[in-house]
C-alpha positions in Angstrom: 0.4 0.2 -0.1 2.8 2.3 1.1 4.7 1.3 -2.2 1.4 1.7 -4.4 0.7 5.3 -3.0 4.6 6.5 -3.0 4.5 5.6 -6.9 1.5 7.6 -7.1 3.2 11.2 -5.8 6.6 10.6 -7.7 3.7 10.1 -10.9 2.2 12.6 -9.8 5.3 14.8 -9.4 6.6 14.1 -12.4 3.0 15.1 -14.4 3.1 18.2 -12.7 7.0 19.0 -13.4 6.0 18.2 -16.8 3.0 20.4 -17.0 5.2 23.3 -15.3 7.8 22.7 -18.5 5.0 23.0 -20.9 3.8 26.2 -19.3 6.7 27.6 -18.9 7.4 26.7 -22.9 4.2 28.6 -23.7 4.8 31.7 -21.6 8.4 32.3 -23.4 8.2 35.5 -25.6 9.9 33.5 -28.4 11.0 29.9 -29.6 14.3 29.2 -29.6 16.1 27.0 -32.1 19.2 25.8 -31.5 21.3 25.5 -34.5 24.6 23.3 -33.4 27.6 22.5 -35.7 31.2 23.4 -36.4 31.2 27.4 -35.6 35.0 27.4 -35.5 37.9 24.8 -36.1 38.9 23.4 -39.6 35.5 23.1 -41.1 33.7 26.0 -39.9 32.7 27.2 -43.3 30.1 24.5 -43.0 29.0 25.6 -39.7 28.7 29.1 -41.5 26.7 27.6 -43.8 24.3 26.0 -41.1 24.3 29.5 -39.2 23.3 31.7 -42.3 20.7 29.0 -43.7 19.0 28.9 -40.1 19.4 32.5 -39.7 17.3 33.6 -42.9 14.8 30.8 -42.1 14.3 32.7 -38.8 14.0 35.8 -40.3 11.6 34.8 -43.2 9.5 33.1 -40.5 9.6 36.3 -38.2 8.5 38.3 -41.4 5.6 36.4 -41.7 4.2 36.8 -38.3 6.2 34.2 -36.5 4.8 31.1 -34.9 1.8 31.2 -33.0 2.2 34.9 -32.7 5.9 34.2 -31.3 9.2 35.3 -32.8 11.9 32.6 -33.6 15.1 33.3 -32.1 18.1 31.2 -33.3 20.6 29.8 -30.7 24.3 28.8 -31.9 26.1 26.1 -30.4 29.7 25.2 -31.4 30.6 21.8 -31.5 33.8 22.1 -33.4 32.9 18.6 -35.1 34.4 17.2 -31.7 32.0 14.4 -30.5 33.0 15.2 -26.6 32.3 18.9 -27.3 29.2 18.1 -29.5 27.8 16.6 -25.7 28.6 19.4 -24.0 27.1 22.2 -26.4 23.9 19.6 -26.2 23.8 20.1 -22.5 24.0 23.8 -22.6 21.4 23.9 -25.5 18.7 21.9 -23.2 19.9 23.3 -19.4 21.2 26.8 -19.8 19.5 27.6 -23.1 15.9 26.3 -22.8 16.0 25.7 -26.8 12.4 24.2 -28.1 14.2 22.4 -30.9 17.4 21.3 -32.2 18.7 21.8 -35.9 21.8 19.9 -35.9 24.5 18.5 -35.7 26.9 18.5 -38.8 29.1 15.4 -38.6 27.8 12.3 -37.8 30.7 11.8 -35.1 28.8 14.7 -33.3 24.8 13.9 -33.9 24.9 10.6 -32.8 26.2 10.9 -28.9 24.3 14.4 -28.7 21.1 13.3 -30.1 21.4 10.8 -26.9 21.4 14.0 -24.8 18.4 15.6 -26.7 16.4 12.1 -26.1 16.9 11.9 -22.5 15.7 15.6 -22.6 12.7 14.7 -24.7 13.9 17.3 -27.3 13.1 17.6 -31.0 16.6 17.0 -33.2 16.5 17.8 -36.8 19.9 17.3 -38.7 20.6 18.7 -42.0 23.7 17.1 -42.6 24.8 13.8 -40.9 23.7 10.9 -43.2 25.6 8.2 -41.3 22.7 5.3 -40.8 22.9 5.1 -37.0 21.6 8.4 -36.4 18.2 7.2 -37.0 19.0 3.3 -36.5 18.9 3.2 -32.7 15.0 3.7 -32.1 15.2 7.3 -30.8 11.8 8.9 -31.2 13.0 12.5 -31.4 15.4 12.7 -34.2 15.1 13.3 -37.9 17.5 14.6 -40.7 16.7 16.7 -44.1 19.3 15.1 -45.7 19.9 11.6 -47.2 21.6 8.4 -45.9 25.3 7.3 -46.6 23.5 3.8 -47.4 21.5 5.6 -50.5 24.8 7.4 -51.4 26.9 4.4 -51.9 24.2 2.7 -53.8 24.1 5.6 -56.4 27.8 5.8 -56.4 28.4 2.2 -57.0 26.1 1.7 -59.5 27.2 5.1 -61.6 31.0 3.5 -61.0 30.0 -0.2 -62.9 27.3 0.6 -65.1 28.4 4.3 -66.4 32.2 4.5 -65.8 32.8 1.0 -66.3 35.4 1.3 -63.8 37.9 -1.7 -63.4 40.1 -1.0 -60.8 38.7 1.4 -58.0 40.6 2.9 -55.2 38.4 3.9 -52.2 39.6 6.3 -50.0 37.9 8.0 -46.8 38.9 10.3 -44.2 38.5 7.7 -40.7 35.8 9.6 -39.5 32.3 8.4 -39.3 30.7 10.1 -42.1 33.5 9.5 -44.7 34.3 5.5 -43.4 30.4 5.2 -43.3 30.0 6.3 -47.1 32.9 4.5 -48.3 31.5 1.2 -46.7 28.4 1.5 -48.6 30.0 2.3 -51.9 32.3 -0.8 -51.1 29.2 -2.9 -50.4 27.6 -1.9 -53.8 30.5 -2.3 -55.8 30.8 -5.7 -54.2 27.5 -6.6 -54.9 27.7 -5.8 -58.4 31.1 -7.7 -58.6 33.6 -5.5 -58.6 36.4 -6.0 -55.7 38.5 -2.5 -55.3 42.3 -2.6 -55.6 42.5 -0.4 -52.4 40.4 0.7 -49.5 42.6 3.3 -47.4 41.9 6.2 -44.6 43.9 9.2 -44.6 43.9 11.5 -41.5 41.6 14.8 -41.4 43.8 17.9 -41.1 47.0 16.9 -42.6 48.2 18.4 -45.9 50.5 16.0 -47.5 48.9 12.9 -49.2 51.6 12.5 -51.6 52.7 8.8 -50.1 49.4 7.8 -50.9 48.9 9.2 -54.0 52.3 7.2 -55.2 50.6 4.2 -53.9 47.6 4.8 -56.1 49.5 5.4 -58.9 51.7 2.6 -59.0 48.4 0.4 -58.2 47.4 2.0 -62.1 44.1 2.7 -60.9 41.5 3.8 -63.3 39.3 5.3 -60.6 39.7 7.5 -57.0 36.3 7.3 -54.9 37.1 9.5 -51.9 34.4 9.8 -48.8 35.1 13.1 -46.7 35.2 16.9 -46.4 36.1 19.5 -48.9 39.8 20.4 -47.5 41.1 16.7 -47.6 39.0 16.3 -51.0 40.6 19.4 -52.2 44.2 18.8 -50.7 44.3 15.2 -52.1 43.0 16.3 -55.7 45.9 18.7 -56.0 48.1 16.2 -55.2 47.0 13.6 -57.5 46.9 16.2 -60.3 50.2 17.0 -59.2 51.7 14.0 -59.8 50.6 14.0 -63.2 47.6 11.2 -62.6 44.8 12.3 -64.6 42.2 9.2 -63.7 38.6 10.0 -62.9 38.1 11.4 -59.2 34.7 10.9 -57.6 33.9 13.0 -54.1 31.0 12.7 -51.6 28.1 15.3 -50.5 30.8 16.4 -47.5 33.3 18.2 -50.4 30.5 20.4 -52.2 31.9 23.6 -50.1 34.0 26.4 -51.5 37.0 25.2 -49.6 37.2 22.0 -52.1 38.4 24.5 -54.7 40.6 26.4 -52.6 42.2 23.5 -51.4 42.7 22.0 -54.8 44.6 25.1 -56.5 41.7 26.9 -57.9 37.9 25.7 -59.5 39.8 25.3 -62.9 41.3 22.2 -60.9 38.2 20.5 -60.1 36.9 20.3 -63.8 35.8 16.8 -64.6 35.4 15.8 -60.8 32.3 13.6 -60.4 29.8 14.2 -56.9 27.0 12.2 -55.4 24.8 14.8 -53.7 21.0 15.4 -53.9 19.8 17.8 -56.7 21.6 21.3 -56.4 19.3 22.7 -53.6 19.7 26.1 -55.4 17.8 25.2 -58.6 14.9 23.7 -57.0 11.9 26.2 -58.1 10.6 26.3 -54.1 13.8 27.8 -53.1 14.7 30.5 -55.6 13.3 33.5 -53.8 15.2 32.7 -50.7 18.6 32.2 -52.7 18.5 35.1 -54.2 17.7 37.1 -50.9 20.6 35.0 -49.6 23.0 36.1 -52.3 22.1 39.8 -52.2 23.3 39.2 -48.4 26.8 38.4 -50.0 26.6 34.7 -49.2 26.4 31.9 -51.5 23.9 29.6 -50.1 26.0 26.5 -51.6 26.5 23.1 -49.7 24.0 22.9 -46.5 22.9 26.1 -46.3 19.6 25.4 -47.7 19.2 22.0 -45.6 19.7 23.6 -42.6 16.8 26.3 -44.0 14.8 23.5 -44.6 15.7 22.2 -40.8 14.3 25.5 -39.6 11.1 24.9 -41.7 10.3 21.7 -40.4 11.0 22.7 -36.8 8.8 25.8 -37.0 5.9 23.7 -38.7 6.3 20.8 -35.5 6.5 23.7 -33.1 3.0 25.1 -34.6 1.1 21.6 -35.4 2.1 19.7 -32.6 0.9 21.4 -29.8 3.2 20.3 -27.4 6.7 20.9 -26.0 7.7 17.3 -26.2 10.3 16.3 -28.8 8.6 12.9 -29.2 5.4 14.3 -29.7 7.0 17.1 -32.5 8.6 14.3 -34.2 5.3 12.1 -34.3 3.8 14.9 -36.0 6.5 15.8 -38.6 6.1 12.1 -39.5 2.3 12.0 -40.0 2.4 15.0 -42.1 3.7 16.0 -45.7 6.0 19.7 -44.6 6.8 22.2 -47.8 10.3 23.6 -47.4 12.2 25.2 -49.8 13.7 21.6 -50.8 10.1 20.7 -51.8 7.5 18.8 -49.9 9.0 16.3 -47.6 7.8 13.6 -45.7 9.4 11.0 -43.3 9.2 7.3 -42.4 8.6 6.0 -38.9 12.6 6.1 -38.5 13.1 9.9 -39.1 14.7 9.4 -42.6 13.1 11.0 -45.8 10.7 9.0 -47.7 12.3 10.5 -50.6 16.2 11.4 -50.9 17.5 10.8 -54.1 21.2 11.4 -54.8 22.4 12.7 -58.1 25.9 12.2 -59.6 26.9 15.9 -60.8 30.2 16.6 -62.8 32.3 19.8 -61.7 33.2 22.6 -64.6 36.1 24.3 -64.6 34.1 27.7 -63.1 33.7 25.6 -59.8 29.8 25.3 -60.6 28.3 21.5 -61.1 25.6 19.9 -63.2 23.9 16.6 -63.1 24.9 13.9 -65.3 22.7 10.8 -64.0 19.2 10.3 -65.0 
């Protein structure tokens, strides 16, 4: 009897706390959306894309009247793409900043541990860039993404290499990070499934500037294609040193390289000519986002890479805050999964895991002006 009474009292206390939390959220002057990513460090350019996309989305939402009459406030969290720092950032956004939703993180290696903290706090998390399958494969009820997955990207890359390029001696290189190795593994799996065994599978260290020993090894192996899974700086450095050694074979990179530092590290936009990249349809060309793209450009920023994916993440967060009628991350995620949400990337819907029901990767080729055009069907 005493035990039952104690359980009843505890349950009532928890319910009261939850009700108080909901009341506090409703009483806030603005909805706070945390945006977490690498705002400093070697890949801060991606963090700037996230910042610009999120702030533009908030400005546009506020100009249209806000959410339920409240303004949207963006709160920035800098994880520097470091897993431990990501967890610290998550704790700060939850406990100190008291954000309502998080759009982030960028690196899968940061998103995965941070998402555990958000799940414990029952906070909605929408990542615009983390593609590792584990992000949505752990049965967390509060996690979604506005991008695709490594296995989807590897499937497209592997088939293109076999069917279109008809490569025979493929080298797979990754940056040893959760994201890079994840895409490399997915590409390897699809190549092997199609009957093509890679001749090399190697990892390089993110941040290093000299990959000449690796390039020499690739050259000696008589490879006919290099597939690199990783971010823009390493992709550019590797490409530059490949060309400097006179190796004019086909190079293919992944969506993590789609940032201006790719050309900078490669030695100029012209060096990118002919390089293939797997990514979604260039978001800047999607009709739904034309006005936003022009607005961001007028502000002096090119909305490349994941800028518009982050903008879409804020749009989805805003739709959930308005439509779910709850401060619970799990409840908001449930609402999102049950609805189609209009975004600048087009109308989007999600499956039970929190993955997009349609996240088609395509293959594009770089031109000598640093832009890329689709070549796959």
